[in-house]
C-alpha positions as CSV (number, residue, x, y, z in Angstrom):
1,M,3.6,-2.2,23.4
2,F,5.7,-0.2,20.9
3,S,9.4,0.0,21.4
4,L,11.6,2.6,19.7
5,D,13.8,0.0,17.8
6,K,11.9,-0.1,14.4
7,K,13.7,-3.1,13.1
8,E,12.8,-5.1,16.1
9,E,9.2,-4.3,15.7
10,M,9.2,-5.2,12.1
11,K,10.8,-8.6,12.7
12,E,7.7,-9.3,14.7
13,W,5.1,-7.8,12.4
14,Y,6.4,-7.9,8.8
15,V,5.0,-11.4,8.2
16,T,2.8,-12.8,5.4
17,L,-0.8,-11.9,5.5
18,E,-3.3,-13.9,3.5
19,D,-7.1,-14.8,2.9
20,Q,-8.9,-17.1,0.5
21,K,-7.6,-15.0,-2.6
22,I,-4.3,-13.4,-2.0
23,E,-1.2,-13.5,0.1
24,L,0.8,-10.4,1.0
25,I,4.3,-11.6,1.1
26,P,7.5,-9.8,2.4
27,I,9.1,-8.7,-0.8
28,T,12.4,-10.4,-2.1
29,S,14.6,-9.8,-5.0
30,D,13.1,-12.6,-6.8
31,H,9.7,-11.0,-6.6
32,I,11.1,-7.9,-8.1
33,K,12.5,-9.8,-11.2
34,E,9.1,-11.3,-11.7
35,M,7.2,-7.9,-11.4
36,R,9.3,-6.7,-14.6
37,N,6.6,-8.5,-16.8
38,L,3.9,-6.4,-15.4
39,S,5.3,-2.9,-16.1
40,S,4.4,-2.5,-19.9
41,D,0.9,-0.8,-19.6
42,S,1.2,2.9,-19.1
43,D,-2.2,3.1,-17.6
44,I,-1.0,1.6,-14.6
45,W,1.5,4.6,-13.9
46,T,-0.8,7.5,-14.7
47,W,-0.8,8.8,-11.2
48,Y,2.5,7.7,-9.9
49,T,5.2,10.3,-9.4
50,E,7.3,8.5,-12.0
51,D,6.7,6.6,-15.1
52,L,7.4,3.0,-14.6
53,T,6.4,1.6,-17.8
54,N,10.0,0.4,-18.6
55,P,10.9,-2.8,-16.8
56,D,14.1,-1.4,-15.6
57,A,12.5,1.7,-14.2
58,L,10.2,-0.6,-12.3
59,E,12.9,-2.9,-11.1
60,K,15.0,0.1,-9.8
61,W,11.8,1.6,-8.0
62,M,10.8,-1.6,-6.4
63,T,14.5,-2.3,-5.4
64,Q,14.4,1.1,-3.5
65,R,11.3,0.0,-1.7
66,H,13.3,-3.1,-0.7
67,L,16.1,-1.1,0.6
68,E,14.0,1.2,2.6
69,T,12.3,-2.0,4.0
70,K,15.6,-3.3,5.2
71,K,16.4,0.0,6.8
72,G,13.2,0.0,8.8
73,A,11.4,2.8,6.9
74,K,8.8,0.8,5.0
75,M,7.3,-2.7,5.0
76,T,6.8,-3.8,1.4
77,Y,4.8,-6.5,0.3
78,S,4.5,-8.6,-2.9
79,V,1.0,-9.5,-3.9
80,R,0.6,-13.1,-4.9
81,L,-2.7,-14.5,-6.4
82,K,-3.4,-17.8,-4.8
83,S,-5.3,-19.3,-7.9
84,T,-2.3,-18.9,-10.1
85,N,0.6,-18.4,-7.8
86,E,1.6,-15.3,-9.7
87,I,3.2,-12.1,-8.2
88,I,0.6,-9.5,-9.3
89,G,1.7,-6.4,-7.9
90,A,3.1,-4.9,-4.6
91,T,2.1,-2.5,-1.6
92,S,3.6,-1.0,1.4
93,Y,3.3,0.4,5.0
94,G,5.3,3.6,5.2
95,N,5.8,6.7,7.2
96,I,6.0,4.5,10.3
97,D,5.7,6.3,13.7
98,W,6.0,3.5,16.2
99,E,5.9,6.0,19.3
100,E,2.7,7.6,18.1
101,K,1.2,4.6,16.5
102,G,0.7,6.1,13.1
103,I,1.2,4.4,9.9
104,E,0.4,5.1,6.0
105,I,-0.6,2.3,3.4
106,G,0.7,3.3,-0.1
107,W,2.9,2.7,-3.0
108,T,0.5,0.2,-4.2
109,W,0.1,-1.1,-7.7
110,L,-1.4,-4.0,-9.5
111,G,-1.0,-5.5,-13.1
112,R,-3.5,-3.9,-15.4
113,K,-5.8,-6.9,-15.6
114,H,-6.3,-7.1,-11.8
115,I,-7.3,-3.4,-11.5
116,G,-10.8,-3.1,-10.6
117,S,-11.1,-6.9,-9.9
118,G,-11.7,-6.6,-6.3
119,I,-7.9,-7.6,-5.3
120,N,-7.4,-4.1,-4.0
121,K,-10.1,-4.5,-1.3
122,H,-8.7,-7.7,-0.2
123,M,-5.3,-6.1,0.1
124,K,-6.6,-3.4,2.2
125,F,-8.6,-5.7,4.5
126,L,-5.4,-7.6,5.3
127,M,-3.4,-4.5,6.0
128,L,-5.9,-2.7,7.8
129,R,-6.6,-5.8,10.2
130,H,-3.0,-6.2,10.7
131,A,-2.4,-2.7,11.5
132,F,-5.2,-2.2,14.0
133,E,-5.4,-5.6,15.6
134,T,-1.8,-6.7,15.5
135,M,0.3,-3.6,15.4
136,D,-2.0,-1.7,17.6
137,I,-2.0,1.4,15.3
138,E,-4.0,4.4,16.3
139,R,-4.3,6.3,13.1
140,L,-3.6,4.9,9.4
141,E,-3.4,7.1,6.5
142,L,-3.9,6.7,2.8
143,R,-2.7,9.5,0.4
144,T,-3.2,10.1,-3.4
145,D,-3.0,12.7,-6.2
146,E,-6.1,14.8,-5.9
147,K,-7.1,14.4,-9.5
148,N,-6.8,10.5,-9.0
149,L,-10.6,10.1,-8.8
150,R,-10.5,6.3,-9.0
151,S,-8.2,5.9,-6.0
152,R,-10.0,8.6,-3.9
153,R,-13.2,6.6,-4.4
154,A,-11.5,3.4,-3.5
155,M,-10.5,5.0,-0.2
156,E,-13.9,6.2,0.7
157,K,-15.3,2.8,-0.1
158,I,-13.1,1.3,2.5
159,G,-14.3,3.6,5.2
160,A,-11.5,6.3,4.9
161,T,-12.3,10.1,6.0
162,H,-11.0,12.9,3.8
163,D,-8.8,15.0,6.3
164,G,-7.5,17.6,4.0
165,T,-5.3,18.5,1.1
166,L,-1.7,19.1,0.9
167,R,-1.3,22.1,-1.8
168,N,1.3,21.9,-4.1
169,H,2.7,19.1,-2.3
170,R,5.2,17.3,-4.6
171,S,6.4,17.1,-8.1
172,T,5.2,14.2,-10.4
173,Q,5.3,13.2,-14.0
174,G,5.8,15.9,-16.6
175,G,6.9,18.5,-14.0
176,R,3.5,18.9,-12.6
177,R,3.3,19.8,-9.0
178,R,0.4,17.8,-7.4
179,N,-2.0,18.5,-4.7
180,T,-2.1,15.5,-2.1
181,V,-5.3,14.5,-0.6
182,V,-5.0,12.6,2.8
183,Y,-7.4,10.2,4.3
184,S,-7.5,8.4,7.5
185,I,-9.1,5.6,9.3
186,L,-8.8,5.5,13.2
187,K,-8.6,2.6,15.4
188,S,-11.8,3.7,17.0
189,E,-13.5,3.5,13.7
190,W,-11.9,0.0,12.7
191,L,-14.7,-2.3,14.4
192,E,-17.5,-0.7,12.6
193,V,-15.6,-0.5,9.2
194,K,-14.7,-4.3,9.6
195,N,-18.3,-5.3,10.5
196,T,-19.8,-3.3,7.7
197,I,-17.6,-2.5,4.6
198,F,-15.6,-5.9,5.1
199,K,-18.3,-8.1,6.7
200,V,-18.0,-10.8,4.0
201,F,-14.2,-11.0,4.3
């Protein structure tokens, strides 16, 4: 059952998630220091609302995610690659509505050499499974810039349905106003998604 006390729910559910390849670990300030080394490739941040190429900018942005997590607004994870024990990125649950059982996965990034490596699919499997099977979520959302075709394809490949577009939704780098596309997966769809798209996990 869901209570209205977000922080109490997060204490129960904000735990390490792992498979044979990665660990999603509740973020710490030490993780954020380690992430500074991953910021320098500008290609990582092309579709972000902010340019985080500068290590100080990335540290400030991740510190904000950490603070939001402490307040109960997000559940932010550091991504650790088991084969090297390195922190290689981050991801979050956000827009959490405990009463209506809704949640969003986002604020996700990986170091340049891990983009396209299959790590993101491992991350999404762990987070989807945790959301639907442990947290009893009914609707899970994913959002991205309408022009971010790589991200949109990735969402579609994990079984998400395009629900619609929020026009002129928010400002982004260079002063551009972006349209935000919204995708979702429902609890009623999860078993089929798990047994088909994630059947080897």
